[in-house]
N, C-alpha and C positions, 0 to 999 in steps of 0.2 A: 559196284562202285559210285563212286560221286561224277555227279556232274560237272565239271567246271566252262563255266560261262565265259567265249571270246573273249579276247581284248576290249572290247569296244561298248564291251555290255557290262563289265566291271563297274562304270560310272554310273551305271543307271543300277546295280544294286546295293552302291553307295546310299545312291540318294532314295530307292527306296527303303531300305535299313532307319535311315537316318528317318525318315519323315515319324517310319515306324514306333521309332527310341524314343520320342516322344509325347509320346501319350501310353495310359497304360491301358486305355478300352480299344487302342487297334483302328485302322481305318479302311472303311470300303474300295471298292474297285475306283467305284467313284472321284469319293475324295481325293484318292491319290491320282488320278488321272489331272486333277486341277490343280496336287500342290507338286508333284513332281515334272509336265508333260509328254510326261511319253506317249506316243503314242498306243492308240485303244491296243492291238491286237498285240503289239510287243510287248505291254504292261501285262495283257494276261497271261502270256505265253512266261513271263519270268517267274511273277508272280508263282504263275503254276510247277513251275520248275526249283521253287526254293520252296513251297509248303512238300514238296515229294522228299526235297531232300531235311525235310523237317527242321528248316531253318526255319520255318512262320507257319504256322496252327492257322485255319480258315475256321471259326465260331459258328455259331449256327444261324445268327445276326450279319453272315456277310464279309464280318469284321477280321480282318490278318492282322493280325499278333506274332509278337515273336515265338518261336517254337521249340522245342523242348532244344535242337539239337545249339542255337541263337542262344538260349538260359545257360545249357553248361559249357561254354566256350565262355561265355563273359565271367560266370561265376571263376572257373577256372585264375583265368586273368585278374578278378577282383584282386581272388585267396593271395595272388601272387605279389601283387601291386604295394610295393613300401614308398609311404612318402617323402620319406629320407633318400631313401636307394634313389628314387625318380628326382627329385631335385636335383642334387650333387652336381651333375653336367652342370646346368644352368646356373648353378651358384658360382661354381667353376668362370663361368663366363660372365660373371654381372660383375662378378669380382677382378677380374680382366681389365673389364671395359670401362670399371667404374676406376680404380687405385681404393676402392676403401673396406671395409669391412664388409660383410656380407652373413648373416644368421636367420637360419630357421630356428621354428619352435611353435609350441601346442600349450592349451591350455590345461592347470589342475585348479578346475573352479572349487574343487573339494577344500581346498588351502588359499586360493587365491594369488596364484603366481604363477606365470609362463616358469616354460620350462625349455631351454635351450638344445634343440637338439642336435644341432651341423652349428660352422661356423668357417668362415671361406675367407683368407685377407692375403691380397697378393703386392699392395701396395708399402708406402712408408709408413701410413697409418693405421695405429695397433690402438685396441683394447682392449677390457679387464676381461670379459666376458669369457669362460671357457663351457665345451658342449659337458649338458649334464648340470647347471649350475641354474639358479630360478632369481628371478627377479618379478616384485611385484605387479600385478597389471595394469595398476593404475598409470604409472609415471614412465609406461615402455609405449612406445610407437608400433609393438607387435604386441602387447597387449589390450589396448584401446582397439584395433582391429579386431581381435577374439573377442574381445568383451562388445564390439558393438555389430558385430555377426550371430551372437550366443542367443539361444531364444531369451524373451521376454520376459519370464518369471527366472532366467537364471541373473539373468542383468541387474533385476531388482531387489533378490535375495543378495547379490554383491554388495550392492552400494547400500545395501539396510546395514549390512553386517561389517564393514569393514571401513575402519579409519584410513582414512586418504590423508597420511603420515607426509610432513613436507621432507621430504631427500636434495632437493635445492630449494635455491629464492624462486626457481622457476613451476617447480614442483603444483600443477593445481588440488589445490585442496577442500575446493568448495563442489560438498555433492552436484547441485544443480548446474556448475557452468560441468562440470564434466559428462555428465547425462546430455548436455544440450553437446558438448563437442564429440560424444558417440553418437547422434544422430546424425552429424555431420558426417562424420567418417562413412557409414553406413551409404549417407546416400555418394557421398565420392566416390567412394571404392578407394580410401588410401586414408593412412592415420601417416600424423609427425608428432615428433617428440623434440620439444625445444630447447635440450639441457634440462631436464626436468626427472629424470633420475642420473644424473651424471652431466655436470660443468664441465665443458668443452667441448663436449658429444651430441649431436641430433639423429635425427634419423628418420627416415620414410618405411612406409612398411604399407603392404597389401597382402587383402585373404588369398588363402591356398583353398578350392573348392574341388569334391569329390565328385563322383558319377549320380549322388544323392542330391545333388546341390546342397551340400554341407560344407561349412569350413570348418575344415581341418586341422590346418597349422599358418602359420602368416609369415612372409619373406621379407625381412630388411636389410637395407644398407643403410648403417653407422656411418659418419662421417664428420670431422673439426666441424666447429661453428661459424671457422677461415672462409666455408666455400660461400660464393658468387652467386647470384640469386639465381643464373644460368646456367651454373653447374646443376643445382638443386632441382633444377626445373626434368635438367638432361638425367638427373641420379633417377626423378619419379618418373619418368616417361618405362627408364630401362625397366625400373625394380616390377611396375605395374603389368608390363611384357612380361617379363620372369614369373611370375609367378601364374597371370591365365597360361602360359606356356605351361608348367606345370600343373595346372590344372585340366590340361587339355588331356597329358597323356596320363591322367587320373580317372577320364571316363567323361568328364566335365565338358558342357559346352553350351553356347548358349543359341 
């Protein structure tokens, strides 16, 4: 029968697991004492219990690493996680709080397009995008985010092989300017579309990360260009927060 730690110990269990899952090599008792600041006797007993329950394993070099039970549980959860399912509640809240259109998309690098996976809209503003439709990477905020965080060789292959055709007067068609914008997106963690894909529509997008620290999708809010700078700043904050919340649900954590 599994030993259930008392309520006051659950926080310490969380501390230990958080520290150990940040590294592939594990940590020693001494390292965990410094990182968690749990008293030595308490930490020693806690680690012993976790090893006994197969949640942790102690290596020959005295490092504590994830044990078979923890790996098994994590694998089951990951197998059941779907970014669309996880995102829906956050998307509805974001659409309701902003009054604009919220989109979720993934990238299809093979054809140089983004694929819309989900959409939520609750206000008077509407867009023509439908779930399952595709758009060019380069002209959308969603695409900019997904390309900015793609492997550099993938980005280079895309920029070398896909013509940046003008979709509106604001579309960026210069490869060098577009590449510089991708660098800015990666630094800021957010991308913008200033009527580059559809006139009268602007958008803000943020990356969605998974447990592997990889960007697997992007979340955006599309709005009319008539919004004020104050409104736009508020939408940016809300979009980034929602994307981070979704990422956390998928196992991402700084």
